[in-house]
C-alpha positions in Angstrom: 32.8 17.8 4.6 31.3 15.5 7.5 33.2 17.0 10.3 31.7 20.7 9.3 28.2 18.9 9.4 28.4 17.4 12.8 29.7 21.0 13.8 26.6 22.6 12.3 24.4 19.4 14.3 26.0 20.2 17.7 25.7 24.0 17.5 21.9 23.6 16.2 20.7 20.7 19.0 23.0 22.9 21.4 20.4 25.7 21.3 17.1 24.0 21.7 14.3 26.7 21.4 13.6 27.6 24.8 17.2 27.5 25.9 18.1 29.6 23.2 14.9 32.1 24.4 17.0 32.3 27.7 20.5 33.1 26.0 18.5 35.2 23.5 16.5 37.2 25.1 18.0 40.5 24.4 17.7 40.1 20.5 14.0 38.9 20.7 13.1 41.9 23.1 13.8 44.5 20.4 12.1 42.1 17.4 10.3 45.2 15.4 6.7 43.6 15.8 5.1 40.4 15.2 6.7 37.6 13.3 4.7 35.2 10.9 2.4 32.3 13.1 3.7 28.9 13.0 7.3 30.0 12.3 8.1 28.9 15.8 6.3 26.6 18.3 5.7 29.3 21.0 2.7 29.3 23.5 -0.9 30.1 22.1 -2.9 32.7 23.6 -6.7 31.7 23.3 -8.7 33.7 21.2 -10.5 36.6 23.0 -8.0 37.2 25.7 -7.2 41.1 24.9 -8.1 42.1 28.3 -5.4 39.9 29.7 -2.9 41.9 27.5 -1.8 45.0 28.4 0.9 47.8 27.6 0.6 50.6 30.2 1.9 53.6 28.7 3.6 56.5 31.1 0.9 58.9 30.2 -2.1 57.0 31.4 -3.1 55.3 28.2 -3.2 51.1 27.8 -3.8 49.7 25.1 -4.4 45.7 24.7 -4.1 42.9 22.3 -2.0 42.4 19.7 -0.6 46.1 19.8 0.1 45.6 23.4 2.1 42.1 22.7 4.1 44.1 20.1 5.1 47.2 22.1 5.6 45.8 25.1 8.8 43.7 24.4 10.0 47.2 21.9 9.0 50.0 24.3 8.2 48.6 28.0 10.6 49.6 31.2 9.3 46.5 32.8 7.5 43.1 31.4 5.2 41.4 34.6 3.9 37.7 33.5 1.1 37.2 36.4 -0.9 34.4 37.7 -4.2 35.2 35.5 -6.6 35.4 38.7 -5.0 38.8 39.6 -6.4 40.5 36.6 -8.8 42.6 38.0 -6.3 43.8 40.7 -3.4 44.9 38.3 -4.6 48.0 36.9 -4.4 49.8 40.5 -1.5 47.7 40.9 0.6 49.0 38.4 -0.7 52.8 38.6 0.0 52.7 42.2 3.6 51.4 41.1 3.8 54.2 38.1 2.9 56.7 40.6 6.2 56.1 42.4 8.2 55.6 39.2 6.4 57.9 36.2 8.9 57.2 33.4 8.5 53.6 33.5 5.8 51.9 31.1 4.8 48.7 32.3 3.7 45.4 29.6 1.4 43.1 31.6 -0.2 39.5 31.0 -2.3 37.7 33.0 -3.3 34.3 31.9 -2.9 30.9 33.8 -0.1 30.4 35.2 0.8 27.0 33.5 0.5 28.7 30.6 2.9 31.6 31.4 5.0 29.1 32.1 5.1 27.3 28.7 5.4 30.3 27.1 8.7 31.1 29.5 9.9 27.8 28.3 9.0 28.3 24.5 10.2 32.0 24.4 7.2 33.9 23.2 3.7 33.7 22.5 1.5 33.4 19.4 -1.8 35.5 18.9 -3.9 37.3 16.6 -2.1 35.7 13.8 1.1 37.0 14.5 4.2 35.3 16.9 6.1 37.5 19.7 8.8 36.0 21.0 10.6 37.4 24.3 10.6 36.3 28.1 9.2 38.7 31.2 11.5 40.7 33.5 9.2 39.1 36.5 7.1 36.3 36.6 4.4 35.1 39.4 2.6 32.0 40.0 0.5 30.3 42.8 3.1 27.2 43.2 6.1 27.8 43.9 6.8 24.3 42.0 6.4 26.6 38.7 9.5 28.9 40.0 11.5 25.3 40.5 10.9 24.3 37.5 12.6 27.1 35.9 15.6 27.4 38.5 15.9 24.0 36.9 16.5 25.4 33.2 18.8 28.2 34.8 16.1 31.0 33.8 15.3 31.8 37.8 16.8 31.7 40.8 15.1 34.0 43.4 11.5 34.3 44.9 9.5 35.9 47.1 6.2 35.0 48.5 4.1 38.6 47.7 0.2 37.3 49.2 -2.1 34.9 49.8 -5.8 33.3 48.7 -8.4 30.9 49.7 -10.7 28.6 48.1 -14.0 29.0 48.1 -17.3 27.6 45.9 -19.2 30.3 43.8 -22.8 29.9 43.7 -25.6 32.1 42.3 -27.2 34.7 44.3 -28.9 33.5 47.1 -27.8 30.1 46.6 -30.7 28.3 45.1 -29.4 25.0 45.5 -28.7 25.1 48.9 -24.5 24.2 48.4 -23.5 23.8 51.6 -19.6 22.2 50.9 -17.4 20.3 48.5 -19.6 17.1 49.3 -22.4 18.6 47.7 -21.2 19.4 44.2 -21.4 15.9 43.1 -25.4 15.8 43.5 -27.4 14.8 40.9 -29.1 18.3 40.5 -25.4 20.5 40.9 -24.2 21.9 38.0 -20.6 22.5 38.4 -17.7 24.7 36.5 -14.5 24.0 37.4 -10.8 25.2 36.5 -9.1 22.7 34.5 -6.0 20.3 35.2 -4.0 21.2 32.3 -2.8 24.4 33.1 -4.7 26.4 35.7 -3.1 26.2 39.3 -5.8 26.5 41.6 -6.9 23.0 40.1 -3.4 21.8 39.6 -2.0 22.4 43.0 -5.3 23.1 45.3 -8.6 22.0 44.6 -7.7 18.6 43.1 -5.8 17.7 46.0 -8.9 18.6 48.4 -11.4 16.9 45.5 -9.3 13.6 45.9 -9.4 13.8 49.7 -13.2 13.7 49.6 -13.1 11.1 47.1 -14.8 13.4 44.5 -12.4 13.8 41.5 -12.7 10.4 39.4 -16.7 11.1 39.6 -16.1 14.9 38.7 -13.2 14.4 36.1 -14.2 10.8 34.5 -10.6 10.4 34.7 -10.3 13.5 31.8 -7.8 15.8 31.9 -8.9 18.5 29.2 -9.9 22.1 29.2 -12.8 23.8 27.6 -14.3 20.4 28.1 -17.5 18.5 29.2 -16.0 15.8 31.4 -19.6 14.4 32.5 -22.9 15.5 31.7 -23.0 17.7 35.4 -18.9 19.2 34.9 -17.4 21.7 32.9 -13.7 22.0 32.5 -12.9 25.6 31.7 -10.3 27.3 29.9 -9.5 30.3 32.0 -12.2 29.8 35.2 -12.1 33.4 36.4 -14.0 34.3 33.6 -16.1 31.6 32.8 -17.3 30.3 35.8 -19.0 33.7 37.3 -20.5 33.7 33.6 -21.9 30.3 33.5 -23.4 30.9 36.8 -25.0 34.1 35.5 -26.2 32.2 32.3 -27.6 29.5 34.0 -25.2 26.7 32.5 -23.5 26.1 36.1 -24.3 26.0 39.6 -21.4 26.0 41.7 -17.0 26.3 40.9 -14.2 26.4 43.1 -12.4 30.1 42.8 -10.7 31.9 44.6 -12.2 34.2 47.2 -10.9 37.2 45.5 -12.6 36.2 42.1 -16.0 36.4 44.2 -15.6 39.6 45.5 -14.3 41.0 41.5 -17.7 39.5 40.2 -19.8 41.1 42.6 -18.2 44.4 42.0 -18.7 43.8 38.3 -22.1 43.1 39.0 -22.7 39.3 38.8 -25.2 37.9 40.6 -22.8 35.4 42.2 -22.6 34.7 46.4 -19.7 32.2 47.6 -20.2 29.1 50.0 -16.9 29.5 52.9 -15.2 25.9 53.0 -13.8 24.8 56.5 -9.9 25.2 56.5 -9.1 22.1 55.3 -10.6 22.7 52.0 -9.9 26.7 51.7 -6.3 26.1 52.2 -5.5 29.8 52.9 -2.2 29.5 54.4 -1.1 27.2 52.0 -2.2 28.9 49.2 1.0 31.5 48.5 1.7 33.5 45.7 5.4 33.1 44.5 7.0 35.9 42.5 10.8 36.5 41.0 12.9 37.9 38.3 13.6 36.2 35.1 17.9 35.7 35.3 18.1 36.9 31.6 16.3 40.0 32.1 18.0 43.0 31.0 15.6 45.2 32.9 16.6 43.9 36.1 16.9 46.5 38.1 13.6 47.7 37.3 12.3 44.2 38.2 14.0 44.4 41.3 12.4 48.1 42.1 9.0 46.2 41.4 9.8 43.6 44.1 10.4 46.2 46.6 7.1 47.9 45.7 5.6 44.8 47.0 6.9 45.4 50.3 5.8 48.7 50.8 2.3 49.5 52.2 1.3 51.1 49.1 2.0 47.8 47.4 0.5 45.8 50.0 -2.8 47.9 49.8 -3.2 48.0 46.5 -3.9 44.4 46.8 -5.5 43.9 49.8 -8.5 46.0 48.4 -9.1 43.6 46.3 -9.4 40.7 48.7 -5.6 39.5 48.8 -3.8 38.7 52.0 -0.5 40.3 52.6 2.5 38.2 53.1 4.3 38.7 55.8 7.7 40.0 56.4 9.9 37.5 55.9 7.9 36.1 52.9 8.7 39.3 51.0 11.9 38.8 51.4 13.6 37.9 48.2 15.7 34.2 48.5 17.1 31.6 46.9 14.4 28.8 45.2 14.7 25.6 47.3 
């Protein structure tokens, strides 16, 4: 009896939650709808994020939110989990891909890349009262470090860099506070809305480094690492900065915040009264900011995943992103290579 119990224990501990998610991805993808929330500790999608969860049908329709989550793992020909700050380009990108691959429906989630990484490690999501197990076919982050972490766990082994971006300071239209650069964000009269350092890559890997180099991190963060939180009377750390910062500036709650240049373009496209302050090369980090993408090893749709990665190399794929302000990668960067 003791020997039997030992065998059971070894079997259970050998299949830790996210290891099972990789090995058992096939069954997770075939789940017929949501499971009861709380049964498994999946990553939690914040409430009200339906626009970041989409399922593109082959007939041109788009469904969102809970319905999209439920359908994408059962029905999609391709599932993409991509760095959230490209959400505004993805309708055009997916439609361009589907124009070349008309029989492929696409599931898409665009959330902070750290949250996406958590969901991959845990094997799925909770949202709207349900649990949705499954992994993407393709994952993209603004940090190669996230992909390296997945390599160490055996979930990814190849990547490509498919585009670049740069940091700017978003300000109200006309720049009424006369903000000129990073050094102005801790002025007593300036209120900031900043990406959080917990799961938003723009702050984790780029913004914080610049702020620390200027000696401003401690004053801005009050040494707190949190999200949706007021770190000081003048600074708010967002949950999803590319939606919150332009809205806070519009509503008069904040005066400036670090964002990607593409997010200013999108906010202006949406009619929000915002402008930007361009930063010097050492602060905008355009050459350093690289979007890394690759296929999940356990994907049963690996062929389609690789077809999508090939699409990103084409003039059509590059143009679909460039139309929204992203900077195309060069041919060497776009070639799939082993994750270092």
